C-alpha positions as CSV (number, residue, x, y, z in Angstrom):
1,X,27.3,6.2,-42.4
2,X,29.8,8.0,-40.3
3,X,30.9,6.8,-36.9
4,X,29.1,9.7,-35.2
5,X,25.9,8.9,-37.1
6,X,26.1,5.3,-36.1
7,X,26.5,6.3,-32.5
8,X,23.5,8.6,-32.7
9,X,21.4,6.0,-34.4
10,X,22.3,3.3,-31.8
11,X,21.5,5.7,-28.9
12,X,18.2,6.8,-30.3
13,X,15.2,5.1,-28.7
14,X,13.7,2.3,-30.7
15,X,10.1,2.5,-31.9
16,X,9.1,-0.1,-29.2
17,X,10.6,2.1,-26.5
18,X,8.8,5.1,-27.8
19,X,5.5,3.1,-27.9
20,X,6.1,1.8,-24.4
21,X,6.6,5.3,-23.1
22,X,3.5,6.5,-25.0
23,X,1.5,3.6,-23.3
24,X,2.8,4.8,-19.9
25,X,1.7,8.4,-20.6
26,X,-1.7,7.4,-22.0
27,X,-2.4,5.1,-19.0
28,X,-1.5,8.0,-16.7
29,X,-3.7,10.4,-18.7
30,X,-6.6,8.0,-18.5
31,X,-6.5,7.9,-14.7
32,X,-5.9,11.7,-14.4
33,X,-9.0,12.4,-16.6
34,X,-11.1,9.9,-14.6
35,X,-10.0,11.6,-11.4
36,X,-10.9,15.0,-12.9
37,X,-14.4,13.8,-13.6
38,X,-15.1,13.2,-10.0
39,X,-14.3,16.9,-9.4
40,X,-16.1,18.2,-12.4
41,X,-19.3,16.2,-12.0
42,X,-19.8,15.7,-8.2
43,X,-23.5,15.2,-8.8
44,X,-22.9,11.7,-10.0
45,X,-22.3,9.4,-7.0
46,X,-19.1,7.4,-7.8
47,X,-20.2,4.6,-5.4
48,X,-22.9,3.4,-7.8
49,X,-22.8,5.4,-11.0
50,X,-20.7,3.8,-13.7
51,X,-17.8,5.7,-15.3
52,X,-19.7,5.8,-18.6
53,X,-22.6,7.7,-16.9
54,X,-20.4,10.9,-16.8
55,X,-21.8,11.3,-20.3
56,X,-25.0,12.4,-18.7
57,X,-23.2,15.3,-17.0
58,X,-21.9,18.6,-18.5
59,X,-18.4,17.2,-19.1
60,X,-19.0,14.3,-21.4
61,X,-16.2,15.5,-23.6
62,X,-13.7,14.9,-20.8
63,X,-15.1,11.3,-20.6
64,X,-14.5,11.0,-24.3
65,X,-10.9,12.1,-23.9
66,X,-10.5,9.5,-21.2
67,X,-11.7,6.7,-23.4
68,X,-9.4,7.9,-26.3
69,X,-6.4,7.9,-23.9
70,X,-7.4,4.5,-22.6
71,X,-7.6,3.0,-26.1
72,X,-4.3,4.7,-27.1
73,X,-2.6,3.1,-24.1
74,X,-3.7,-0.4,-25.2
75,X,-2.7,0.2,-28.8
76,X,0.7,1.8,-27.9
77,X,1.5,-1.2,-25.6
78,X,0.5,-3.6,-28.5
79,X,3.0,-1.7,-30.7
80,X,5.7,-1.9,-28.0
81,X,5.1,-5.7,-27.5
82,X,4.9,-6.6,-31.2
83,X,8.6,-7.5,-31.6
84,X,8.4,-9.8,-28.6
85,X,5.4,-11.7,-29.8
86,X,6.4,-15.2,-31.1
87,X,4.2,-18.0,-29.9
88,X,0.6,-18.7,-30.8
89,X,-0.6,-17.8,-27.4
90,X,1.2,-14.5,-27.5
91,X,-0.2,-13.7,-30.9
92,X,-3.7,-14.4,-29.6
93,X,-3.1,-12.2,-26.6
94,X,-1.7,-9.4,-28.8
95,X,-4.8,-9.6,-30.9
96,X,-7.0,-9.3,-27.8
97,X,-5.0,-6.3,-26.6
98,X,-5.7,-4.6,-29.9
99,X,-9.4,-5.5,-29.5
100,X,-9.4,-4.0,-26.0
101,X,-8.2,-0.7,-27.5
102,X,-10.9,-0.9,-30.1
103,X,-13.6,-1.2,-27.4
104,X,-12.1,1.5,-25.2
105,X,-11.7,4.0,-28.1
106,X,-15.1,3.1,-29.5
107,X,-16.7,4.2,-26.2
108,X,-15.4,7.7,-26.8
109,X,-17.6,7.9,-29.9
110,X,-20.6,5.8,-28.8
111,X,-21.4,6.9,-25.2
112,X,-23.8,5.3,-22.8
113,X,-26.7,7.0,-24.5
114,X,-25.8,5.3,-27.8
115,X,-27.2,1.8,-28.6
116,X,-23.7,0.6,-29.6
117,X,-22.2,1.4,-26.3
118,X,-22.9,-2.1,-24.9
119,X,-21.0,-3.5,-27.9
120,X,-18.0,-1.3,-27.0
121,X,-18.1,-2.7,-23.5
122,X,-18.4,-6.3,-24.7
123,X,-15.3,-5.8,-26.8
124,X,-13.2,-3.8,-24.5
125,X,-13.9,-5.2,-21.0
126,X,-13.2,-9.0,-21.5
127,X,-10.5,-8.6,-24.1
128,X,-8.0,-6.9,-21.8
129,X,-7.8,-9.6,-19.1
130,X,-7.4,-12.3,-21.8
131,X,-4.6,-10.2,-23.3
132,X,-3.0,-9.7,-19.9
133,X,-3.0,-13.4,-19.0
134,X,-1.6,-14.5,-22.4
135,X,1.0,-11.8,-22.8
136,X,2.2,-11.6,-19.2
137,X,3.1,-15.3,-18.8
138,X,6.5,-15.1,-20.7
139,X,7.3,-11.7,-19.3
140,X,6.6,-12.8,-15.7
141,X,9.6,-15.1,-15.8
142,X,11.7,-11.9,-15.7
143,X,9.4,-10.0,-13.4
144,X,7.0,-12.2,-11.4
145,X,5.2,-9.1,-9.9
146,X,3.6,-8.6,-13.3
147,X,1.6,-11.8,-12.8
148,X,-0.3,-10.1,-10.0
149,X,-1.1,-7.1,-12.2
150,X,-2.4,-9.5,-14.9
151,X,-4.6,-11.5,-12.5
152,X,-6.0,-8.2,-11.0
153,X,-7.7,-7.4,-14.3
154,X,-10.0,-10.5,-14.4
155,X,-10.6,-10.3,-10.6
156,X,-11.9,-6.8,-11.1
157,X,-14.2,-8.0,-13.9
158,X,-15.6,-10.6,-11.5
159,X,-16.0,-8.0,-8.7
160,X,-17.8,-5.6,-11.0
161,X,-20.2,-8.3,-12.2
162,X,-20.9,-9.4,-8.7
163,X,-21.5,-5.7,-7.6
164,X,-23.8,-5.2,-10.5
165,X,-25.8,-8.3,-9.7
166,X,-26.0,-7.2,-6.0
167,X,-27.2,-3.7,-7.1
168,X,-30.0,-5.1,-9.3
169,X,-31.1,-7.7,-6.7
170,X,-31.3,-5.3,-3.8
171,X,-32.8,-2.6,-6.0
172,X,-35.7,-4.9,-6.9
173,X,-36.1,-6.0,-3.3
174,X,-36.3,-2.4,-2.2
175,X,-39.1,-1.7,-4.6
176,X,-37.1,0.3,-7.1
177,X,-38.7,1.3,-10.4
178,X,-37.2,-1.3,-12.8
179,X,-38.9,0.4,-15.8
180,X,-37.1,3.7,-15.4
181,X,-35.0,4.8,-18.3
182,X,-31.2,4.6,-17.9
183,X,-29.7,7.8,-16.5
184,X,-33.0,8.9,-14.9
185,X,-32.5,7.3,-11.5
186,X,-30.7,9.8,-9.4
187,X,-31.4,8.4,-5.9
188,X,-31.6,4.8,-4.7
189,X,-34.2,3.4,-2.3
190,X,-33.1,2.6,1.3
191,X,-31.6,-0.9,1.5
192,X,-29.9,-1.0,-1.9
193,X,-26.3,-2.2,-1.7
194,X,-24.6,0.0,-4.3
195,X,-20.8,-0.4,-4.8
196,X,-20.8,-1.1,-8.5
197,X,-19.4,2.3,-9.3
198,X,-16.4,1.6,-7.0
199,X,-15.9,-1.8,-8.7
200,X,-16.1,-0.1,-12.1
201,X,-13.4,2.4,-11.2
202,X,-11.2,-0.3,-9.7
203,X,-11.4,-2.1,-13.1
204,X,-10.2,1.0,-14.9
205,X,-7.3,1.4,-12.4
206,X,-6.4,-2.3,-12.7
207,X,-6.4,-2.2,-16.5
208,X,-4.3,0.9,-16.6
209,X,-1.9,-0.5,-13.9
210,X,-1.3,-3.6,-16.0
211,X,-0.6,-1.6,-19.1
212,X,1.7,0.8,-17.3
213,X,3.5,-2.1,-15.5
214,X,4.2,-4.0,-18.7
215,X,5.2,-0.8,-20.6
216,X,7.6,0.1,-17.8
217,X,9.1,-3.3,-18.1
218,X,9.4,-3.2,-21.8
219,X,10.7,0.4,-22.3
220,X,14.3,0.0,-20.9
221,X,14.7,-3.2,-22.9
222,X,13.6,-1.6,-26.1
223,X,16.0,1.3,-26.1
């Protein structure tokens, strides 16, 4: 190999750097697509309608693109982090990050109207916080702020669970029809405390923020 070729090879971004940048772009695309759904489907109240319920609107394909981008962000970050994974805890965290991508991408194919959508949520939602906690610990020694991003993921899961429980409890107390089919309830009775949609969107933002933060940290060190 010539000296010029060696210089060009050494200056070319590594596969980890490319994957980290892809993770950054995919995380940004996820949030941009989610934001666009608020404009495209204003009939769905974002305070209490879950993100997945955009499948009931006319722009379900935008939601599918969002889930594809979300899964791609997790998988790209997993690829970027692979050379750094060495301990057992990191390997477990890496596996959960891949699983998170599986659940996120799976939701693009099995929307809220499909019986397997709940399985996609069960795979994707809890896997990411586990991955974040296990993978961030060694990186946080270099950048402590990443620890806050990691903890925000599980905090948002707790908030969403609490908001959902509050919605169901107050809906029943207000005399809401609990036998109604999913997606058919368009208005809520007075007295219902409905903030689960906000909590759900905060979760998406927190997950993407963690992916983007770690990818931003990894990219310059992988070039």
